[in-house]
Each structure stands twice: as C-alpha cells, then as structure tokens.
C-alpha positions as CSV (number, residue, x, y, z in Angstrom):
1,M,7.0,-15.2,-5.3
2,K,8.3,-18.5,-8.0
3,A,9.5,-21.3,-6.8
4,Y,13.2,-22.6,-8.8
5,R,15.7,-25.2,-8.7
6,T,19.9,-24.1,-7.5
7,V,22.5,-26.1,-8.7
8,S,22.1,-27.9,-5.8
9,G,19.0,-29.0,-6.7
10,A,17.4,-27.2,-3.6
11,T,14.0,-25.8,-4.1
12,Q,14.2,-22.2,-3.5
13,Y,11.3,-19.2,-4.7
14,K,12.1,-15.8,-6.0
15,P,9.5,-12.9,-5.4
16,A,7.7,-11.0,-8.3
17,L,9.5,-7.8,-9.5
18,E,6.5,-5.8,-9.1
19,D,7.2,-7.2,-5.3
20,V,10.6,-5.6,-5.4
21,E,9.7,-2.3,-6.5
22,A,7.2,-2.1,-4.4
23,A,9.8,-2.7,-1.1
24,I,12.1,-0.3,-2.8
25,H,10.1,2.7,-3.2
26,G,7.4,1.9,-0.1
27,D,10.5,2.3,1.8
28,E,9.7,-0.3,4.5
29,M,12.8,-2.2,4.1
30,T,11.5,-5.3,3.6
31,G,13.4,-8.3,2.7
32,F,12.4,-11.9,0.7
33,C,13.4,-15.1,2.1
34,L,14.7,-17.6,-1.0
35,A,14.4,-20.9,1.1
36,C,10.6,-20.4,2.3
37,G,9.2,-17.5,0.2
38,D,8.7,-15.1,2.9
39,S,9.2,-11.0,3.8
40,Q,9.7,-9.7,6.7
41,G,10.3,-6.1,7.2
42,G,13.4,-4.1,9.0
43,V,15.8,-6.0,6.4
44,E,18.5,-3.3,5.1
45,P,18.5,-2.9,1.4
46,D,21.6,-4.3,0.7
47,A,21.4,-7.4,3.4
48,R,22.4,-11.0,2.3
49,K,21.9,-14.1,4.2
50,Y,20.1,-12.9,7.1
51,N,17.6,-14.7,9.2
52,C,14.5,-15.7,8.4
53,E,11.7,-14.9,11.1
54,S,9.3,-17.9,10.0
55,C,11.7,-20.6,8.7
56,G,14.9,-19.7,10.4
57,E,17.3,-19.8,7.3
58,P,19.6,-17.7,6.4
59,K,18.4,-17.3,3.3
60,V,16.6,-13.4,3.6
61,Y,17.9,-10.6,1.5
62,G,17.1,-7.0,0.8
63,A,15.0,-6.1,-2.1
64,E,17.9,-3.6,-3.5
65,Q,20.1,-7.2,-3.4
66,L,17.6,-9.6,-5.1
67,L,17.5,-6.8,-7.7
68,L,21.1,-6.7,-8.2
69,M,21.6,-10.7,-8.5
70,G,19.1,-10.9,-10.8
71,L,17.2,-13.0,-8.8
72,V,13.2,-11.6,-9.6
73,H,10.7,-12.8,-12.0
C-alpha cells in the first residue's frame, strides 16, 4: 500500500498493481480499504464504499473497481 493525500488533504492508501492483479486472478473477491490500507475478502469486484471490517470507514472498494478508477500504484 502506498499513502497519498486526497484533494481535501486526507491521507488514504492505494494498493500495488501486483496486489490488485493477484486479487483479480485469484478469484477471492478481495477488496481494499482506502482509509486504513487493509484488505478483506467477500467484496464484489465492482464494490464501492463498503464498510471496512478493520477501521469501520466506508472506504472498501473491489479490486477491479480500484483498477478502473486508477487508484493503484
């Protein structure tokens, strides 16, 4: 995960392209939380704003969705 600042100044995290590709090809339905950087299973590929099991923020996105949004490094 790589930290970055949003336009509003908040710190968020984006996963590495390799991690997103592994999630897509692994068929594990993995999502990534932009707020804390944690990953979680059972997330639909096009998921947006799911609640994170670790931090509780609605910032979990599906791997494919992050790829489409360009939020990978």
